[in-house]
Backbone as CSV, one residue per row, in Angstrom:
resi,resn,N_x,N_y,N_z,CA_x,CA_y,CA_z,C_x,C_y,C_z
1,MET,-64.552,14.846,101.042,-63.479,15.835,100.906,-63.930,16.919,99.953
2,THR,-63.872,18.172,100.379,-64.270,19.283,99.531,-63.131,19.687,98.620
3,ASP,-63.487,20.301,97.466,-62.473,20.764,96.537,-61.972,22.166,96.880
4,ALA,-62.526,22.773,97.929,-62.118,24.122,98.298,-60.673,24.116,98.789
5,ALA,-59.888,25.071,98.299,-58.485,25.158,98.703,-58.376,25.770,100.087
6,LEU,-57.274,25.449,100.786,-57.027,26.047,102.085,-56.713,27.529,101.912
7,PRO,-56.932,28.329,102.954,-56.647,29.756,102.862,-55.181,30.016,102.547
8,GLU,-54.928,31.118,101.859,-53.565,31.461,101.483,-52.662,31.625,102.706
9,THR,-53.240,31.995,103.855,-52.428,32.230,105.050,-51.859,30.961,105.641
10,CYS,-52.346,29.779,105.198,-51.848,28.518,105.766,-50.378,28.291,105.454
11,CYS,-49.987,28.661,104.254,-48.602,28.414,103.849,-48.268,29.295,102.666
12,PRO,-47.255,30.161,102.752,-46.862,30.956,101.607,-46.462,30.055,100.450
13,ARG,-46.899,30.394,99.241,-46.657,29.524,98.092,-45.177,29.336,97.793
14,GLU,-44.378,30.355,98.080,-42.989,30.305,97.656,-42.088,29.580,98.652
15,ARG,-42.597,29.188,99.799,-41.747,28.573,100.810,-42.429,27.371,101.457
16,ALA,-41.662,26.338,101.698,-42.195,25.134,102.343,-41.977,25.209,103.847
17,THR,-42.827,24.525,104.582,-42.674,24.390,106.024,-42.676,22.902,106.368
18,ILE,-41.747,22.503,107.213,-41.668,21.127,107.688,-41.809,21.145,109.204
19,TRP,-42.764,20.365,109.698,-42.945,20.218,111.139,-42.424,18.854,111.569
20,ILE,-41.732,18.821,112.686,-41.204,17.557,113.224,-41.571,17.485,114.698
21,TRP,-42.208,16.394,115.092,-42.471,16.138,116.505,-42.333,14.643,116.739
22,PRO,-42.251,14.190,117.977,-41.919,12.793,118.246,-42.760,11.789,117.443
23,GLY,-42.103,11.045,116.576,-42.758,9.991,115.811,-43.469,10.450,114.560
24,GLN,-43.595,11.754,114.338,-44.377,12.239,113.210,-43.690,13.426,112.530
25,ALA,-44.135,13.719,111.322,-43.613,14.867,110.593,-44.648,15.284,109.560
26,ALA,-44.525,16.505,109.066,-45.435,17.007,108.042,-44.689,17.962,107.124
27,TYR,-45.106,17.992,105.868,-44.577,18.937,104.873,-45.749,19.672,104.263
28,LEU,-45.653,20.988,104.179,-46.652,21.804,103.505,-45.929,22.844,102.670
29,GLY,-46.126,22.776,101.365,-45.423,23.714,100.510,-45.596,23.380,99.049
30,PRO,-44.740,23.960,98.205,-44.824,23.709,96.766,-44.728,22.222,96.458
31,SER,-45.425,21.796,95.429,-45.376,20.384,95.043,-43.958,20.010,94.654
32,LEU,-43.597,18.764,94.878,-42.250,18.278,94.639,-42.244,17.280,93.489
33,ASP,-41.174,17.261,92.734,-41.030,16.310,91.631,-40.504,15.002,92.212
34,LEU,-41.435,14.130,92.619,-41.073,12.936,93.372,-40.919,11.711,92.479
35,ASP,-39.890,10.928,92.758,-39.723,9.620,92.123,-40.549,8.597,92.893
36,PRO,-40.775,7.407,92.331,-41.454,6.347,93.090,-40.690,6.071,94.387
37,HIS,-41.425,5.873,95.477,-40.783,5.663,96.765,-41.704,4.865,97.680
38,SER,-41.164,4.455,98.814,-41.899,3.633,99.775,-41.615,4.138,101.184
39,GLY,-42.621,4.669,101.847,-42.435,5.239,103.179,-42.362,4.190,104.268
40,SER,-41.797,4.579,105.390,-41.672,3.668,106.527,-42.890,3.683,107.430
41,VAL,-43.688,4.769,107.362,-44.915,4.893,108.148,-46.038,5.339,107.213
42,HIS,-47.277,5.277,107.701,-48.406,5.714,106.889,-48.272,7.204,106.572
43,CYS,-48.723,7.575,105.373,-48.638,8.971,104.939,-49.990,9.428,104.393
44,PHE,-50.470,10.556,104.896,-51.672,11.194,104.346,-51.206,12.292,103.403
45,ALA,-51.639,12.222,102.147,-51.264,13.216,101.140,-52.497,14.000,100.715
46,LEU,-52.346,15.306,100.602,-53.458,16.177,100.221,-52.987,17.196,99.188
47,GLY,-53.708,17.291,98.084,-53.473,18.349,97.128,-54.186,19.602,97.618
48,VAL,-53.453,20.557,98.140,-54.061,21.735,98.756,-54.791,22.581,97.726
49,ASP,-54.165,22.796,96.589,-54.741,23.673,95.568,-55.417,22.931,94.426
50,ALA,-55.060,21.667,94.232,-55.600,20.918,93.098,-55.389,19.426,93.324
51,PRO,-56.143,18.577,92.624,-55.912,17.128,92.718,-54.515,16.762,92.211
52,PHE,-54.080,15.545,92.527,-52.798,15.046,92.060,-52.989,13.630,91.530
53,LEU,-52.023,13.153,90.768,-52.056,11.801,90.230,-51.315,10.876,91.185
54,LEU,-51.971,9.804,91.612,-51.350,8.810,92.493,-51.147,7.522,91.709
55,ARG,-49.902,7.101,91.597,-49.562,5.848,90.941,-49.142,4.834,91.996
56,CYS,-49.773,3.662,91.947,-49.487,2.619,92.932,-49.684,1.269,92.261
57,GLY,-48.615,0.488,92.181,-48.704,-0.772,91.459,-48.953,-0.486,89.986
58,GLY,-49.924,-1.156,89.428,-50.277,-0.907,88.033,-51.427,0.066,87.879
59,ASP,-51.831,0.685,88.974,-52.991,1.569,88.957,-52.561,3.018,89.091
60,GLU,-53.307,3.921,88.467,-53.095,5.342,88.686,-54.437,6.050,88.622
61,ARG,-54.607,7.030,89.486,-55.862,7.759,89.524,-55.644,9.177,90.009
62,LYS,-56.532,10.066,89.596,-56.502,11.461,90.011,-57.305,11.574,91.298
63,VAL,-56.671,12.085,92.350,-57.322,12.188,93.652,-56.996,13.536,94.284
64,ARG,-57.814,13.917,95.254,-57.522,15.133,96.021,-56.762,14.790,97.305
65,SER,-57.003,13.588,97.836,-56.300,13.149,99.041,-56.174,11.638,99.025
66,ALA,-55.220,11.124,99.800,-55.017,9.676,99.874,-54.271,9.328,101.152
67,LEU,-54.605,8.177,101.726,-53.853,7.621,102.850,-53.026,6.468,102.296
68,ILE,-51.725,6.624,102.316,-50.822,5.663,101.697,-50.168,4.820,102.794
69,PRO,-50.446,3.514,102.821,-49.897,2.666,103.889,-48.373,2.587,103.848
70,ALA,-47.781,2.319,104.974,-46.333,2.121,105.070,-45.896,0.994,104.138
71,ARG,-44.704,1.134,103.613,-44.061,0.130,102.750,-44.835,-0.114,101.454
72,THR,-45.596,0.878,101.017,-46.319,0.783,99.747,-45.597,1.649,98.717
73,ARG,-45.061,1.005,97.691,-44.327,1.774,96.685,-45.328,2.539,95.820
74,HIS,-45.109,3.833,95.675,-46.049,4.691,94.980,-45.332,5.926,94.435
75,GLN,-46.070,6.693,93.649,-45.545,7.960,93.140,-46.657,8.990,93.138
76,VAL,-46.360,10.162,93.663,-47.291,11.280,93.662,-46.837,12.268,92.592
77,VAL,-47.726,12.563,91.652,-47.406,13.489,90.559,-48.375,14.659,90.629
78,SER,-47.839,15.846,90.862,-48.662,17.044,90.952,-48.315,17.990,89.818
79,ASP,-49.342,18.619,89.253,-49.126,19.566,88.168,-48.774,20.959,88.677
80,GLY,-48.709,21.124,89.965,-48.399,22.424,90.544,-49.269,22.673,91.755
81,GLY,-49.057,23.802,92.383,-49.793,24.098,93.598,-49.122,23.465,94.797
82,ARG,-49.761,23.605,95.956,-49.167,23.128,97.202,-49.633,21.710,97.533
83,MET,-48.742,20.989,98.222,-49.040,19.648,98.704,-48.834,19.605,100.212
84,LEU,-49.657,18.784,100.859,-49.474,18.478,102.267,-49.178,16.995,102.395
85,PHE,-48.085,16.657,103.081,-47.762,15.273,103.411,-47.670,15.176,104.928
86,LEU,-48.476,14.309,105.512,-48.473,14.108,106.956,-48.073,12.663,107.241
87,TYR,-46.951,12.482,107.918,-46.421,11.157,108.229,-46.867,10.791,109.640
88,LEU,-47.620,9.705,109.753,-48.390,9.421,110.954,-47.733,8.407,111.883
89,GLU,-47.856,8.660,113.172,-47.447,7.703,114.193,-48.423,6.520,114.180
90,PRO,-47.958,5.280,114.272,-48.867,4.129,114.306,-49.872,4.217,115.447
91,ASP,-51.089,3.755,115.197,-52.144,3.713,116.215,-52.048,2.360,116.917
92,LEU,-51.541,2.348,118.138,-51.196,1.104,118.818,-52.177,0.752,119.922
93,SER,-52.363,-0.549,120.126,-53.180,-1.031,121.235,-52.353,-1.823,122.245
94,ASP,-51.084,-2.066,121.925,-50.195,-2.837,122.797,-49.181,-1.894,123.436
95,ASP,-49.219,-1.786,124.747,-48.330,-0.862,125.445,-46.863,-1.222,125.264
96,ARG,-46.575,-2.500,125.046,-45.182,-2.905,124.876,-44.602,-2.319,123.592
97,ILE,-45.388,-2.336,122.524,-44.899,-1.781,121.265,-44.877,-0.257,121.326
98,ARG,-45.812,0.335,122.061,-45.767,1.788,122.261,-44.467,2.173,122.979
99,THR,-44.094,1.362,123.960,-42.828,1.600,124.657,-41.650,1.417,123.714
100,ALA,-41.724,0.405,122.848,-40.650,0.142,121.895,-40.444,1.318,120.951
101,LEU,-41.545,1.920,120.499,-41.433,3.080,119.617,-40.742,4.236,120.324
102,GLY,-41.102,4.446,121.580,-40.451,5.498,122.347,-38.965,5.248,122.521
103,ILE,-38.596,3.986,122.748,-37.187,3.630,122.898,-36.430,3.914,121.604
104,LEU,-37.018,3.538,120.472,-36.360,3.749,119.184,-36.212,5.223,118.847
105,LEU,-37.234,6.006,119.154,-37.144,7.435,118.878,-36.038,8.087,119.696
106,ALA,-35.837,7.597,120.904,-34.790,8.147,121.767,-33.414,7.566,121.448
107,HIS,-33.399,6.298,120.991,-32.127,5.605,120.728,-32.224,4.847,119.401
108,PRO,-32.166,5.547,118.267,-32.394,4.909,116.966,-31.287,3.978,116.493
109,CYS,-30.218,3.837,117.271,-29.144,2.923,116.878,-29.306,1.532,117.485
110,LEU,-30.291,1.359,118.353,-30.470,0.066,119.007,-30.936,-1.004,118.021
111,SER,-30.549,-2.244,118.291,-30.956,-3.384,117.469,-32.255,-3.979,117.998
112,ALA,-32.876,-4.837,117.202,-34.100,-5.506,117.633,-33.885,-6.338,118.900
113,PRO,-32.796,-7.131,119.013,-32.579,-7.882,120.259,-32.450,-6.971,121.474
114,GLN,-31.831,-5.812,121.302,-31.663,-4.892,122.422,-33.005,-4.327,122.890
115,VAL,-33.856,-3.941,121.940,-35.158,-3.401,122.312,-36.035,-4.507,122.894
116,ALA,-35.978,-5.697,122.297,-36.758,-6.825,122.804,-36.382,-7.137,124.245
117,ALA,-35.091,-7.063,124.556,-34.634,-7.342,125.916,-35.203,-6.327,126.906
118,GLU,-35.340,-5.069,126.461,-35.914,-4.032,127.324,-37.363,-4.352,127.678
119,LEU,-38.030,-5.110,126.808,-39.442,-5.449,127.010,-39.628,-6.860,127.560
120,SER,-38.509,-7.537,127.839,-38.533,-8.929,128.337,-39.244,-9.856,127.355
121,LEU,-38.964,-9.671,126.066,-39.525,-10.506,125.012,-38.395,-11.143,124.219
122,SER,-38.671,-12.307,123.635,-37.708,-12.887,122.706,-37.696,-12.024,121.442
123,THR,-36.603,-12.063,120.712,-36.509,-11.239,119.508,-37.572,-11.612,118.488
124,SER,-37.811,-12.912,118.296,-38.792,-13.349,117.302,-40.204,-12.909,117.687
125,ARG,-40.539,-13.044,118.971,-41.862,-12.612,119.436,-42.013,-11.102,119.301
126,PHE,-40.976,-10.374,119.653,-41.007,-8.922,119.554,-41.204,-8.473,118.106
127,LEU,-40.463,-9.043,117.162,-40.571,-8.637,115.768,-41.960,-8.935,115.203
128,HIS,-42.530,-10.064,115.613,-43.891,-10.404,115.178,-44.893,-9.389,115.712
129,LEU,-44.809,-9.082,116.993,-45.718,-8.117,117.599,-45.551,-6.732,116.974
130,PHE,-44.311,-6.366,116.728,-44.034,-5.043,116.183,-44.703,-4.867,114.818
131,SER,-44.497,-5.819,113.925,-45.084,-5.723,112.582,-46.603,-5.719,112.636
132,ALA,-47.172,-6.565,113.496,-48.629,-6.663,113.589,-49.242,-5.390,114.152
133,GLN,-48.558,-4.768,115.099,-49.096,-3.586,115.767,-48.795,-2.291,115.010
134,ALA,-47.577,-2.135,114.562,-47.131,-0.868,113.987,-47.470,-0.722,112.511
135,GLY,-47.795,-1.820,111.845,-48.104,-1.736,110.426,-46.879,-1.526,109.557
136,THR,-45.707,-1.702,110.141,-44.452,-1.596,109.419,-43.445,-2.482,110.133
137,SER,-42.315,-2.728,109.526,-41.326,-3.590,110.147,-40.460,-2.807,111.139
138,PHE,-39.798,-3.538,112.021,-38.880,-2.902,112.970,-37.803,-2.136,112.207
139,ARG,-37.243,-2.774,111.192,-36.148,-2.136,110.437,-36.600,-0.848,109.795
140,ARG,-37.813,-0.840,109.209,-38.286,0.373,108.539,-38.644,1.468,109.549
141,TYR,-39.177,1.089,110.696,-39.491,2.132,111.686,-38.201,2.703,112.281
142,ARG,-37.209,1.844,112.492,-35.929,2.355,112.996,-35.324,3.327,112.001
143,LEU,-35.480,3.059,110.715,-35.010,3.977,109.678,-35.734,5.320,109.787
144,TRP,-37.050,5.263,110.036,-37.840,6.477,110.220,-37.349,7.260,111.439
145,ALA,-37.093,6.550,112.545,-36.592,7.205,113.751,-35.245,7.872,113.490
146,ARG,-34.417,7.242,112.687,-33.119,7.834,112.347,-33.289,9.081,111.501
147,MET,-34.229,9.046,110.567,-34.493,10.226,109.738,-34.953,11.403,110.599
148,LEU,-35.839,11.132,111.554,-36.315,12.188,112.439,-35.166,12.759,113.271
149,ARG,-34.260,11.888,113.712,-33.120,12.345,114.508,-32.225,13.262,113.664
150,VAL,-31.972,12.872,112.411,-31.141,13.700,111.532,-31.809,15.048,111.285
151,ALA,-33.117,15.026,111.014,-33.844,16.271,110.743,-33.779,17.223,111.931
152,ALA,-33.992,16.684,113.132,-33.952,17.524,114.327,-32.553,18.087,114.562
153,ALA,-31.537,17.267,114.333,-30.159,17.710,114.562,-29.743,18.793,113.568
154,THR,-30.060,18.590,112.290,-29.670,19.576,111.280,-30.455,20.869,111.429
155,ALA,-31.706,20.760,111.842,-32.498,21.972,112.073,-31.907,22.793,113.210
156,GLY,-31.233,22.105,114.128,-30.574,22.794,115.230,-29.182,23.289,114.890
157,GLY,-28.769,23.104,113.620,-27.487,23.627,113.179,-26.393,22.601,112.995
158,ALA,-26.681,21.327,113.234,-25.652,20.288,113.099,-25.329,20.028,111.631
159,ASP,-24.133,19.538,111.382,-23.707,19.159,110.040,-24.453,17.905,109.599
160,LEU,-24.961,17.892,108.374,-25.774,16.780,107.884,-25.008,15.461,107.899
161,THR,-23.759,15.483,107.454,-22.970,14.253,107.397,-22.766,13.668,108.789
162,ARG,-22.377,14.507,109.732,-22.151,14.027,111.097,-23.459,13.574,111.740
163,ALA,-24.530,14.330,111.510,-25.821,13.981,112.106,-26.310,12.629,111.613
164,SER,-26.121,12.343,110.327,-26.595,11.075,109.772,-25.811,9.894,110.328
165,VAL,-24.510,10.052,110.484,-23.686,8.975,111.051,-24.051,8.753,112.514
166,GLU,-24.232,9.828,113.273,-24.575,9.695,114.685,-25.966,9.089,114.876
167,ALA,-26.835,9.244,113.878,-28.175,8.664,113.963,-28.193,7.185,113.612
168,GLY,-27.080,6.663,113.089,-27.005,5.232,112.804,-26.814,4.858,111.350
169,PHE,-26.729,5.843,110.455,-26.480,5.532,109.049,-25.008,5.191,108.862
170,ALA,-24.736,4.171,108.048,-23.371,3.678,107.903,-22.452,4.685,107.220
171,SER,-23.012,5.520,106.362,-22.222,6.480,105.610,-23.153,7.542,105.030
172,PRO,-22.606,8.656,104.523,-23.448,9.661,103.878,-24.229,9.099,102.686
173,SER,-23.615,8.184,101.949,-24.317,7.605,100.802,-25.466,6.707,101.269
174,HIS,-25.294,6.010,102.389,-26.379,5.192,102.959,-27.556,6.079,103.335
175,PHE,-27.262,7.210,103.965,-28.319,8.161,104.312,-29.004,8.693,103.057
176,SER,-28.210,9.085,102.068,-28.764,9.667,100.844,-29.670,8.676,100.111
177,ASP,-29.211,7.434,99.984,-30.005,6.410,99.299,-31.288,6.106,100.074
178,SER,-31.180,6.034,101.393,-32.348,5.744,102.223,-33.362,6.881,102.154
179,PHE,-32.897,8.107,102.151,-33.777,9.274,102.066,-34.535,9.268,100.745
180,HIS,-33.838,9.028,99.654,-34.472,9.001,98.345,-35.504,7.887,98.253
181,ASP,-35.168,6.718,98.783,-36.099,5.586,98.728,-37.338,5.834,99.586
182,MET,-37.195,6.600,100.677,-38.309,6.844,101.577,-39.208,7.998,101.120
183,PHE,-38.592,9.034,100.514,-39.349,10.241,100.194,-39.455,10.559,98.703
184,GLY,-38.664,9.909,97.871,-38.776,10.133,96.432,-37.975,11.302,95.896
185,LEU,-37.089,11.865,96.696,-36.200,12.940,96.263,-34.990,12.945,97.177
186,THR,-33.971,13.696,96.821,-32.778,13.731,97.646,-32.938,14.768,98.754
187,ALA,-32.165,14.595,99.808,-32.211,15.553,100.908,-31.761,16.931,100.447
188,SER,-30.776,16.977,99.561,-30.287,18.268,99.065,-31.352,19.006,98.278
189,THR,-32.168,18.271,97.531,-33.259,18.903,96.791,-34.278,19.509,97.745
190,LEU,-34.619,18.765,98.789,-35.575,19.276,99.764,-35.016,20.491,100.493
191,LEU,-33.751,20.417,100.896,-33.132,21.541,101.590,-33.040,22.763,100.681
192,GLY,-32.954,22.512,99.356,-32.894,23.603,98.397,-34.196,24.381,98.272
193,LYS,-35.259,23.852,98.873,-36.551,24.550,98.855,-36.606,25.678,99.893
194,ASN,-35.501,25.861,100.628,-35.459,26.900,101.664,-36.596,26.717,102.656
195,ALA,-36.804,25.475,103.050,-37.919,25.150,103.936,-37.679,25.664,105.345
196,ARG,-38.749,26.090,105.961,-38.724,26.466,107.375,-39.033,25.217,108.182
197,VAL,-38.173,24.885,109.144,-38.355,23.688,109.952,-38.813,24.087,111.349
198,VAL,-39.927,23.503,111.773,-40.483,23.786,113.094,-40.387,22.516,113.922
199,LEU,-39.679,22.590,115.041,-39.462,21.425,115.909,-40.312,21.521,117.145
200,ASP,-40.976,20.425,117.497,-41.638,20.327,118.791,-40.537,20.248,119.841
201,SER,-40.826,20.792,121.007,-39.800,20.812,122.071,-39.395,19.426,122.530
202,GLY,-40.230,18.392,122.219,-39.891,17.039,122.629,-39.209,16.240,121.555
203,SER,-38.862,16.876,120.433,-38.229,16.161,119.321,-36.749,15.940,119.597
204,ASN,-36.456,14.833,120.317,-35.079,14.451,120.625,-34.318,15.555,121.341
205,GLY,-35.041,16.320,122.140,-34.367,17.339,122.934,-34.081,18.619,122.189
206,ALA,-34.483,18.723,120.916,-34.192,19.927,120.156,-35.150,21.042,120.560
207,PRO,-34.697,22.276,120.562,-35.571,23.388,120.932,-36.556,23.700,119.828
208,ALA,-37.670,24.266,120.188,-38.659,24.664,119.187,-38.102,25.807,118.350
209,ALA,-38.447,25.803,117.043,-37.970,26.857,116.162,-38.827,28.104,116.329
């Protein structure tokens, strides 16, 4: 990894950009004051302008980039400059679990027994396969699918409270707590960055921005 910064044209310093497409998302913009958190999918973090401090477990180190596995509690501390966070779709070798991910992205309110039935698998067998293949649990990936659904809906102009309930969150506070635990900040703080949201045309039917 080179220490050379990305060109200034990649992202204006004063504004963040968030990309959302089926199963994945990315953030590029000013560094964020993040609390310790645990993501539902693997995350690639890059200090665009400078290295950052990564705290994980009892260890901390200064790095320019890192691949942070799903369900790993960590904290990213940046002294300034831009950060890139890329949330990655699992690399799957089992077509059944690939189908399951597609089902969840389209219908994030479904339960594990319901998805397992679609694949003609027992719930216990399905949950075992899912964790082994996806590198995260069914519950955590469903949470990720719900977050993507809320993001796509609000970017299209929907009310945040209604979008979160329709995506499967029990209440606005459930959504808020889950968002903070997954990303290390509140949704209102992120929205306060005046971020530009770019949607892939296949992101839950939402139009491209």
